[in-house]
C-alpha positions in Angstrom: 37.9 187.7 -9.8 39.6 191.0 -9.3 38.4 193.9 -11.5 41.5 194.0 -13.7 41.1 190.3 -14.5 37.4 190.4 -14.9 38.1 193.5 -17.5 41.1 191.6 -19.2 38.7 188.5 -19.7 35.5 190.6 -20.7 37.8 192.2 -23.4 38.2 188.5 -24.9 34.5 187.7 -24.6 33.4 190.7 -26.5 36.3 190.4 -29.1 35.0 186.8 -29.6 31.1 187.4 -29.2 31.1 190.5 -31.5 27.5 190.9 -30.7 25.9 190.5 -27.3 24.0 192.2 -24.5 24.8 193.2 -21.1 22.4 190.2 -20.0 24.8 187.9 -21.7 27.9 189.6 -20.0 25.9 189.2 -16.5 25.4 185.9 -16.9 28.7 184.9 -18.0 30.6 186.8 -15.6 28.0 186.2 -12.7 27.8 189.8 -12.1 24.4 192.3 -12.1 23.2 193.8 -15.4 24.2 197.2 -13.9 27.8 196.1 -13.0 28.0 194.8 -16.8 26.8 198.1 -18.3 29.4 199.8 -16.1 32.4 197.4 -17.1 31.5 197.6 -20.6 31.4 201.3 -20.8 35.1 201.1 -19.1 36.2 199.1 -21.7 34.8 201.6 -24.3 36.8 204.5 -22.6 39.8 201.9 -22.9 39.4 202.3 -26.6 37.5 198.7 -27.4 35.2 200.1 -30.3 32.0 199.3 -28.7 28.7 199.9 -30.6 25.1 200.3 -28.6 21.9 199.5 -30.3 19.1 200.6 -28.9 15.8 199.1 -28.5 14.0 196.1 -27.3 16.2 193.9 -29.1 19.5 196.2 -28.6 22.8 195.3 -27.3 26.4 195.8 -28.0 28.4 195.3 -31.2 31.9 195.7 -31.5 32.8 197.4 -34.8 34.6 195.8 -37.5 37.9 197.8 -36.6 38.2 196.1 -33.5 40.9 196.1 -30.8 42.5 192.9 -29.8 42.8 192.0 -26.0 46.1 192.8 -24.4 48.5 189.6 -24.9 51.6 188.9 -22.8 54.5 187.9 -24.3 57.8 186.2 -23.2 61.0 188.3 -23.9 61.9 185.7 -26.5 58.6 185.9 -28.1 58.8 189.7 -28.1 62.3 189.8 -29.8 61.0 187.6 -32.5 58.0 189.6 -33.5 60.0 193.0 -33.5 62.6 191.7 -35.7 60.0 189.7 -37.6 58.9 193.1 -39.2 62.3 193.8 -40.3 61.6 191.2 -43.1 58.8 193.3 -44.4 60.1 196.4 -44.8 62.0 195.6 -48.1 58.8 195.5 -49.7 57.0 198.5 -51.2 53.6 196.9 -50.8 51.8 194.5 -48.2 48.6 192.4 -48.4 47.0 194.7 -45.4 47.4 198.1 -44.0 49.9 196.9 -41.5 51.4 200.2 -39.8 54.3 198.3 -38.9 55.9 201.6 -36.9 52.8 201.7 -35.1 52.9 198.0 -34.1 56.4 198.1 -33.3 56.1 201.1 -31.0 53.3 199.9 -29.4 55.3 196.5 -28.4 58.4 198.5 -27.9 56.8 201.0 -25.1 55.2 198.0 -23.6 58.5 196.3 -22.6 60.8 196.5 -19.7 63.7 199.1 -19.9 66.3 196.4 -19.8 64.6 194.4 -22.8 64.4 197.8 -24.6 68.1 197.9 -24.2 68.6 194.7 -25.7 66.5 195.4 -28.6 68.7 198.8 -29.1 71.6 196.9 -29.2 70.2 193.6 -31.3 68.7 196.4 -34.1 72.2 197.4 -34.5 73.9 194.1 -35.3 70.8 192.2 -36.5 68.9 192.6 -39.9 66.7 190.2 -42.2 68.1 192.0 -45.3 66.5 191.6 -48.9 66.4 193.4 -51.9 64.4 196.6 -51.6 62.2 196.9 -54.6 60.5 200.4 -55.5 57.7 199.1 -57.6 54.2 199.2 -55.8 51.5 196.2 -56.0 48.2 197.9 -55.9 45.9 194.9 -55.5 47.5 192.7 -53.1 44.3 192.4 -50.8 41.9 192.2 -53.5 44.0 189.1 -55.1 43.7 187.2 -51.6 40.3 188.0 -50.7 39.7 186.6 -54.3 41.8 183.6 -54.0 40.0 182.7 -50.5 36.4 183.2 -52.1 37.3 181.4 -55.3 36.3 184.7 -57.4 37.8 185.5 -60.8 39.6 188.3 -61.6 39.9 190.5 -64.9 43.2 192.1 -65.3 45.2 194.0 -67.4 48.6 192.6 -67.3 51.9 194.5 -68.5 53.9 191.8 -70.7 57.2 191.8 -72.5 55.7 192.3 -75.9 52.5 194.3 -75.1 49.8 194.7 -72.7 47.2 191.9 -72.3 43.7 191.7 -70.6 43.2 188.0 -68.9 40.5 186.4 -66.5 42.1 184.6 -64.1 41.3 182.7 -61.0 44.0 183.4 -58.6 45.4 180.7 -56.2 46.9 183.1 -53.7 50.2 185.3 -53.6 53.7 184.9 -52.3 56.6 186.8 -51.7 60.2 185.9 -53.4 63.2 188.5 -53.7 61.4 191.6 -52.9 58.5 190.9 -55.2 55.0 189.6 -54.9 53.6 186.8 -57.3 50.3 185.4 -58.2 50.0 181.9 -59.8 46.4 182.1 -61.4 44.4 179.6 -63.4 44.1 181.5 -67.0 40.5 180.9 -68.1 41.4 181.3 -71.6 44.1 178.9 -71.9 42.9 176.8 -69.0 46.5 176.6 -67.5 47.8 178.0 -64.1 50.4 181.0 -65.0 52.7 182.9 -63.0 52.0 186.6 -62.7 54.1 189.4 -61.0 51.8 191.3 -58.9 53.6 195.0 -59.6 52.7 194.3 -63.3 49.0 194.3 -62.9 47.8 197.5 -64.1 44.2 197.3 -63.5 42.0 194.8 -61.6 38.1 194.0 -61.5 36.9 191.5 -59.1 34.0 189.7 -61.0 30.8 188.1 -59.7 31.5 184.5 -61.2 33.8 182.0 -59.5 36.1 179.1 -60.3 38.1 176.8 -58.4 41.5 176.2 -59.4 41.3 173.3 -57.6 45.1 173.3 -56.0 46.1 175.2 -52.9 48.9 177.7 -52.8 51.2 175.3 -50.7 50.2 172.3 -53.4 51.2 174.8 -56.5 54.6 175.7 -55.0 55.7 172.4 -54.0 54.7 170.9 -57.7 56.4 174.0 -59.2 59.6 173.3 -57.7 59.6 169.5 -58.5 57.8 169.7 -61.7 59.0 167.1 -64.7 60.0 168.8 -67.9 57.6 168.5 -70.6 60.9 168.7 -73.2 63.4 167.8 -70.8 67.0 168.9 -71.4 70.4 167.7 -70.0 71.8 170.6 -68.3 75.4 170.3 -67.5 77.5 173.3 -66.2 81.3 173.3 -65.1 82.0 175.8 -62.3 85.2 177.6 -60.6 85.0 178.5 -57.4 83.1 181.4 -57.7 80.8 180.0 -59.9 79.8 177.6 -57.1 79.6 180.7 -54.4 77.2 182.2 -57.1 75.2 179.0 -57.5 74.8 178.3 -54.1 72.7 181.4 -53.6 70.2 180.3 -56.1 67.4 178.2 -54.8 66.6 176.7 -58.2 70.5 175.6 -58.7 71.5 174.7 -55.2 69.9 171.3 -54.8 71.6 170.1 -58.2 75.1 171.4 -57.2 77.9 169.2 -56.8 81.2 170.5 -55.2 84.2 167.9 -56.6 87.5 169.6 -55.1 88.5 172.9 -53.4 88.2 175.1 -56.5 85.8 173.6 -58.8 82.3 171.6 -59.1 79.6 171.0 -61.5 75.6 171.0 -62.0 74.3 168.1 -63.5 70.3 167.9 -63.9 67.3 168.3 -66.1 66.0 171.7 -67.7 62.7 172.2 -69.9 63.0 173.6 -73.3 61.1 176.8 -72.1 63.7 177.5 -69.7 66.3 177.9 -72.2 66.3 181.7 -72.4 66.1 182.2 -68.5 69.0 179.8 -67.9 71.4 181.1 -70.8 70.7 184.4 -69.4 71.6 183.5 -65.9 75.2 181.8 -67.0 75.8 184.3 -69.3 76.1 186.9 -66.1 78.5 184.4 -64.4 81.0 185.0 -67.0 84.0 182.6 -67.0 83.0 181.5 -63.6 80.8 178.9 -65.5 81.1 176.9 -68.8 77.7 175.3 -70.0 78.5 171.9 -71.7 75.0 170.9 -72.4 72.4 171.5 -73.8 73.7 173.2 -77.1 70.5 175.6 -77.3 71.9 177.2 -74.2 75.5 177.4 -75.6 74.3 178.8 -78.8 72.2 181.6 -77.0 75.1 182.4 -74.7 77.5 182.7 -77.5 75.0 185.0 -79.8 74.5 187.3 -76.8 78.4 187.6 -76.3 78.7 188.3 -79.9 76.1 191.0 -79.5 77.8 192.6 -76.5 81.3 192.6 -78.9 79.8 194.1 -81.5 78.1 196.7 -79.2 81.1 198.0 -78.0 83.2 197.6 -81.1 83.0 201.0 -82.3 84.9 202.5 -79.4 
Protein backbone atom coordinates (compact mmCIF):
# COMPACT_ATOMS: atom_id res chain seq x y z
CA UNK A 1 0.00 0.00 0.00
CA UNK A 2 1.36 3.44 -0.91
CA UNK A 3 2.02 5.96 1.84
CA UNK A 4 -0.61 8.37 0.47
CA UNK A 5 -3.29 5.66 0.48
CA UNK A 6 -2.27 4.51 3.96
CA UNK A 7 -2.54 8.06 5.33
CA UNK A 8 -5.94 8.43 3.69
CA UNK A 9 -7.16 5.17 5.26
CA UNK A 10 -5.60 6.12 8.58
CA UNK A 11 -7.48 9.42 8.57
CA UNK A 12 -10.78 7.57 8.09
CA UNK A 13 -9.80 5.10 10.81
CA UNK A 14 -9.03 7.69 13.50
CA UNK A 15 -12.20 9.65 12.71
CA UNK A 16 -14.24 6.48 13.18
CA UNK A 17 -12.43 5.21 16.31
CA UNK A 18 -11.84 8.56 18.07
CA UNK A 19 -9.94 6.82 20.92
CA UNK A 20 -7.11 4.39 20.09
CA UNK A 21 -3.46 3.52 20.73
CA UNK A 22 -0.46 3.31 18.45
CA UNK A 23 -0.61 -0.45 18.97
CA UNK A 24 -4.17 -0.44 17.60
CA UNK A 25 -2.97 1.39 14.50
CA UNK A 26 0.03 -0.91 14.09
CA UNK A 27 -2.21 -3.97 14.26
CA UNK A 28 -4.86 -2.51 11.93
CA UNK A 29 -2.41 -1.52 9.18
CA UNK A 30 0.26 -4.17 9.76
CA UNK A 31 3.03 -1.68 10.49
CA UNK A 32 5.44 -1.18 13.38
CA UNK A 33 4.50 0.89 16.43
CA UNK A 34 7.25 3.37 15.55
CA UNK A 35 5.81 3.79 12.04
CA UNK A 36 2.33 4.18 13.53
CA UNK A 37 3.55 7.05 15.75
CA UNK A 38 5.25 8.69 12.76
CA UNK A 39 2.15 8.50 10.57
CA UNK A 40 -0.06 9.82 13.35
CA UNK A 41 2.32 12.75 13.78
CA UNK A 42 1.99 13.46 10.04
CA UNK A 43 -1.80 13.41 10.34
CA UNK A 44 -1.56 15.94 13.16
CA UNK A 45 0.62 18.21 10.98
CA UNK A 46 -2.02 17.93 8.24
CA UNK A 47 -4.60 19.39 10.64
CA UNK A 48 -6.29 16.33 12.13
CA UNK A 49 -6.96 17.39 15.77
CA UNK A 50 -5.25 14.52 17.66
CA UNK A 51 -4.66 14.72 21.41
CA UNK A 52 -2.01 12.52 23.03
CA UNK A 53 -2.73 11.02 26.44
CA UNK A 54 0.38 10.02 28.36
CA UNK A 55 0.74 7.20 30.87
CA UNK A 56 0.32 3.46 31.05
CA UNK A 57 -3.21 3.57 29.66
CA UNK A 58 -2.53 6.48 27.37
CA UNK A 59 -3.04 6.73 23.65
CA UNK A 60 -4.62 9.05 21.15
CA UNK A 61 -7.94 10.85 21.14
CA UNK A 62 -9.59 12.83 18.33
CA UNK A 63 -10.90 16.14 19.66
CA UNK A 64 -14.62 16.95 19.27
CA UNK A 65 -13.88 19.56 16.62
CA UNK A 66 -12.48 16.92 14.31
CA UNK A 67 -11.71 17.06 10.62
CA UNK A 68 -13.42 14.74 8.22
CA UNK A 69 -11.33 12.72 5.80
CA UNK A 70 -11.04 14.02 2.25
CA UNK A 71 -13.86 12.91 -0.01
CA UNK A 72 -13.61 12.72 -3.77
CA UNK A 73 -16.71 14.03 -5.54
CA UNK A 74 -17.78 13.53 -9.12
CA UNK A 75 -18.33 16.73 -11.11
CA UNK A 76 -22.14 16.70 -10.80
CA UNK A 77 -21.88 15.88 -7.08
CA UNK A 78 -19.66 18.92 -6.58
CA UNK A 79 -22.17 21.07 -8.48
CA UNK A 80 -25.08 19.86 -6.35
CA UNK A 81 -23.27 20.58 -3.08
CA UNK A 82 -21.96 23.96 -4.19
CA UNK A 83 -25.36 25.22 -5.33
CA UNK A 84 -27.27 23.63 -2.45
CA UNK A 85 -25.66 26.23 -0.21
CA UNK A 86 -27.53 28.90 -2.16
CA UNK A 87 -30.79 27.71 -0.61
CA UNK A 88 -29.36 28.41 2.88
CA UNK A 89 -28.15 31.95 2.26
CA UNK A 90 -31.65 33.39 2.68
CA UNK A 91 -31.92 32.25 6.31
CA UNK A 92 -30.69 34.66 8.94
CA UNK A 93 -30.04 31.74 11.32
CA UNK A 94 -28.98 28.13 10.79
CA UNK A 95 -29.18 25.22 13.26
CA UNK A 96 -25.42 24.72 13.51
CA UNK A 97 -22.33 26.83 12.94
CA UNK A 98 -22.30 26.29 9.20
CA UNK A 99 -19.58 28.42 7.65
CA UNK A 100 -21.00 28.43 4.13
CA UNK A 101 -18.32 30.71 2.67
CA UNK A 102 -15.54 28.59 4.18
CA UNK A 103 -17.02 25.29 3.00
CA UNK A 104 -17.76 26.66 -0.47
CA UNK A 105 -14.24 28.08 -0.74
CA UNK A 106 -12.66 24.74 0.24
CA UNK A 107 -14.79 22.84 -2.24
CA UNK A 108 -14.22 25.42 -4.99
CA UNK A 109 -10.44 25.50 -4.51
CA UNK A 110 -10.20 21.71 -4.86
CA UNK A 111 -11.92 21.65 -8.25
CA UNK A 112 -10.13 21.57 -11.64
CA UNK A 113 -9.94 24.88 -13.48
CA UNK A 114 -12.46 23.85 -16.15
CA UNK A 115 -15.01 22.90 -13.47
CA UNK A 116 -14.39 26.21 -11.68
CA UNK A 117 -15.15 28.08 -14.90
CA UNK A 118 -18.38 26.12 -15.31
CA UNK A 119 -19.45 26.94 -11.73
CA UNK A 120 -18.67 30.62 -12.35
CA UNK A 121 -20.95 30.58 -15.39
CA UNK A 122 -23.73 28.66 -13.63
CA UNK A 123 -23.54 30.93 -10.59
CA UNK A 124 -24.61 33.82 -12.83
CA UNK A 125 -27.68 32.04 -14.21
CA UNK A 126 -28.81 29.61 -11.46
CA UNK A 127 -30.22 30.48 -8.06
CA UNK A 128 -32.39 28.81 -5.41
CA UNK A 129 -34.32 31.95 -4.57
CA UNK A 130 -36.33 32.40 -1.41
CA UNK A 131 -37.65 35.28 0.65
CA UNK A 132 -34.79 36.68 2.71
CA UNK A 133 -35.79 37.29 6.32
CA UNK A 134 -33.90 39.59 8.66
CA UNK A 135 -35.13 38.25 12.00
CA UNK A 136 -32.77 35.80 13.74
CA UNK A 137 -33.70 32.49 15.37
CA UNK A 138 -31.28 32.23 18.26
CA UNK A 139 -32.16 28.82 19.66
CA UNK A 140 -32.25 26.44 16.69
CA UNK A 141 -29.44 24.20 17.93
CA UNK A 142 -30.89 23.98 21.45
CA UNK A 143 -34.31 23.07 20.03
CA UNK A 144 -32.87 20.33 17.79
CA UNK A 145 -30.76 18.88 20.61
CA UNK A 146 -33.72 18.92 23.00
CA UNK A 147 -36.01 17.30 20.43
CA UNK A 148 -33.48 14.52 19.89
CA UNK A 149 -33.11 13.95 23.63
CA UNK A 150 -36.85 14.41 24.39
CA UNK A 151 -36.07 17.26 26.80
CA UNK A 152 -38.61 19.87 27.90
CA UNK A 153 -38.06 23.53 27.09
CA UNK A 154 -39.25 26.53 29.05
CA UNK A 155 -39.78 29.37 26.61
CA UNK A 156 -40.97 32.96 26.54
CA UNK A 157 -42.96 33.41 23.35
CA UNK A 158 -44.01 36.61 21.59
CA UNK A 159 -47.71 36.12 20.94
CA UNK A 160 -50.18 38.38 19.14
CA UNK A 161 -51.77 39.69 22.35
CA UNK A 162 -48.90 39.44 24.85
CA UNK A 163 -45.75 37.48 25.66
CA UNK A 164 -46.44 34.10 27.23
CA UNK A 165 -44.35 31.57 29.18
CA UNK A 166 -44.76 27.92 28.27
CA UNK A 167 -43.28 24.50 28.88
CA UNK A 168 -43.07 22.53 25.65
CA UNK A 169 -41.61 19.31 24.31
CA UNK A 170 -40.30 20.07 20.79
CA UNK A 171 -40.78 17.60 17.94
CA UNK A 172 -38.13 19.32 15.81
CA UNK A 173 -37.76 22.30 13.48
CA UNK A 174 -38.43 22.86 9.80
CA UNK A 175 -37.85 25.72 7.38
CA UNK A 176 -40.55 27.26 5.21
CA UNK A 177 -40.70 30.52 3.26
CA UNK A 178 -37.60 31.93 4.96
CA UNK A 179 -38.74 31.19 8.52
CA UNK A 180 -37.99 28.37 10.96
CA UNK A 181 -40.88 26.66 12.74
CA UNK A 182 -41.05 24.44 15.85
CA UNK A 183 -44.02 22.11 16.35
CA UNK A 184 -44.04 21.20 20.04
CA UNK A 185 -46.28 19.56 22.62
CA UNK A 186 -47.65 22.23 24.98
CA UNK A 187 -47.50 20.50 28.37
CA UNK A 188 -50.28 22.62 29.89
CA UNK A 189 -52.87 22.17 27.13
CA UNK A 190 -51.54 18.72 26.10
CA UNK A 191 -51.81 19.58 22.39
CA UNK A 192 -49.19 20.12 19.71
CA UNK A 193 -48.82 23.77 18.76
CA UNK A 194 -46.73 25.47 16.09
CA UNK A 195 -44.22 28.16 17.10
CA UNK A 196 -42.12 30.43 14.91
CA UNK A 197 -38.63 30.18 16.33
CA UNK A 198 -37.72 33.84 15.79
CA UNK A 199 -40.53 34.72 18.22
CA UNK A 200 -38.94 32.72 21.03
CA UNK A 201 -37.52 35.47 23.24
CA UNK A 202 -35.85 33.24 25.83
CA UNK A 203 -35.28 29.53 26.23
CA UNK A 204 -34.20 27.25 29.07
CA UNK A 205 -33.47 23.56 28.63
CA UNK A 206 -34.97 21.69 31.58
CA UNK A 207 -33.86 18.41 33.10
CA UNK A 208 -37.20 16.68 32.77
CA UNK A 209 -38.13 14.66 29.71
CA UNK A 210 -41.34 14.26 27.70
CA UNK A 211 -41.98 12.18 24.61
CA UNK A 212 -44.46 13.80 22.18
CA UNK A 213 -44.97 10.32 20.64
CA UNK A 214 -44.79 11.65 17.09
CA UNK A 215 -41.90 12.31 14.71
CA UNK A 216 -41.48 15.51 12.73
CA UNK A 217 -42.25 13.79 9.42
CA UNK A 218 -45.37 12.17 10.91
CA UNK A 219 -46.56 15.53 12.22
CA UNK A 220 -45.91 17.30 8.92
CA UNK A 221 -47.79 14.64 6.98
CA UNK A 222 -50.76 14.70 9.35
CA UNK A 223 -50.75 18.49 9.52
CA UNK A 224 -51.05 18.88 5.75
CA UNK A 225 -53.83 16.29 5.50
CA UNK A 226 -55.66 16.81 8.79
CA UNK A 227 -59.43 16.46 9.00
CA UNK A 228 -61.18 19.70 10.07
CA UNK A 229 -62.67 19.64 13.56
CA UNK A 230 -65.39 22.15 12.62
CA UNK A 231 -65.63 21.79 8.83
CA UNK A 232 -66.76 24.57 6.49
CA UNK A 233 -67.04 24.34 2.72
CA UNK A 234 -64.68 26.70 0.93
CA UNK A 235 -65.67 27.59 -2.60
CA UNK A 236 -63.84 30.37 -4.42
CA UNK A 237 -64.15 31.50 -8.03
CA UNK A 238 -60.88 32.60 -9.61
CA UNK A 239 -59.82 34.74 -12.54
CA UNK A 240 -56.70 33.96 -14.56
CA UNK A 241 -54.66 36.03 -12.10
CA UNK A 242 -56.34 34.30 -9.16
CA UNK A 243 -55.35 30.92 -10.60
CA UNK A 244 -51.77 32.10 -10.96
CA UNK A 245 -51.64 33.37 -7.37
CA UNK A 246 -53.24 30.26 -5.82
CA UNK A 247 -50.94 27.92 -7.72
CA UNK A 248 -48.02 29.33 -5.72
CA UNK A 249 -49.65 28.36 -2.42
CA UNK A 250 -48.93 24.74 -1.35
CA UNK A 251 -52.07 24.65 0.83
CA UNK A 252 -54.34 25.68 -2.08
CA UNK A 253 -52.71 24.17 -5.17
CA UNK A 254 -54.04 20.58 -4.65
CA UNK A 255 -57.65 21.89 -4.59
CA UNK A 256 -57.30 24.23 -7.56
CA UNK A 257 -59.44 23.35 -10.60
CA UNK A 258 -58.95 25.15 -13.93
CA UNK A 259 -62.26 25.13 -15.79
CA UNK A 260 -61.17 27.31 -18.72
CA UNK A 261 -58.26 29.32 -20.02
CA UNK A 262 -59.21 32.33 -17.91
CA UNK A 263 -61.15 30.91 -15.00
CA UNK A 264 -61.08 28.30 -12.29
CA UNK A 265 -62.23 27.58 -8.78
CA UNK A 266 -61.32 26.09 -5.42
CA UNK A 267 -63.71 23.61 -3.86
CA UNK A 268 -62.51 22.11 -0.58
CA UNK A 269 -63.15 21.89 3.16
CA UNK A 270 -61.61 24.21 5.72
CA UNK A 271 -61.78 24.41 9.51
CA UNK A 272 -63.60 27.12 11.46
CA UNK A 273 -60.30 28.06 13.10
CA UNK A 274 -58.87 29.03 9.68
CA UNK A 275 -61.44 31.73 8.91
CA UNK A 276 -59.16 34.65 9.80
CA UNK A 277 -56.16 33.32 7.88
CA UNK A 278 -58.12 32.39 4.74
CA UNK A 279 -60.10 35.63 4.76
CA UNK A 280 -56.92 37.68 4.96
CA UNK A 281 -55.38 35.76 2.08
CA UNK A 282 -58.30 36.17 -0.34
CA UNK A 283 -58.75 39.79 0.73
CA UNK A 284 -55.24 40.42 -0.61
CA UNK A 285 -56.19 38.94 -4.00
CA UNK A 286 -58.85 41.60 -4.50
CA UNK A 287 -61.04 41.02 -7.56
CA UNK A 288 -58.88 38.12 -8.73
CA UNK A 289 -60.89 35.89 -6.36
CA UNK A 290 -64.52 35.79 -5.24
CA UNK A 291 -65.43 33.74 -2.19
CA UNK A 292 -68.85 32.09 -2.55
CA UNK A 293 -68.68 30.04 0.65
CA UNK A 294 -68.50 30.11 3.65
CA UNK A 295 -70.41 33.11 4.89
CA UNK A 296 -67.91 33.69 7.70
CA UNK A 297 -65.11 34.37 5.22
CA UNK A 298 -67.31 36.61 3.07
CA UNK A 299 -68.33 38.69 6.09
CA UNK A 300 -64.76 39.13 7.26
CA UNK A 301 -63.56 40.22 3.81
CA UNK A 302 -66.46 42.68 3.58
CA UNK A 303 -65.66 44.10 7.03
CA UNK A 304 -62.01 44.54 6.16
CA UNK A 305 -62.95 46.26 2.90
CA UNK A 306 -65.18 48.72 4.76
CA UNK A 307 -62.37 49.44 7.22
CA UNK A 308 -60.04 50.31 4.35
CA UNK A 309 -62.67 52.58 2.77
CA UNK A 310 -63.20 54.43 6.07
CA UNK A 311 -59.44 54.66 6.60
CA UNK A 312 -59.02 56.61 3.34
CA UNK A 313 -62.35 58.46 3.25
CA UNK A 314 -60.87 61.53 4.92
CA UNK A 315 -58.65 62.29 1.91
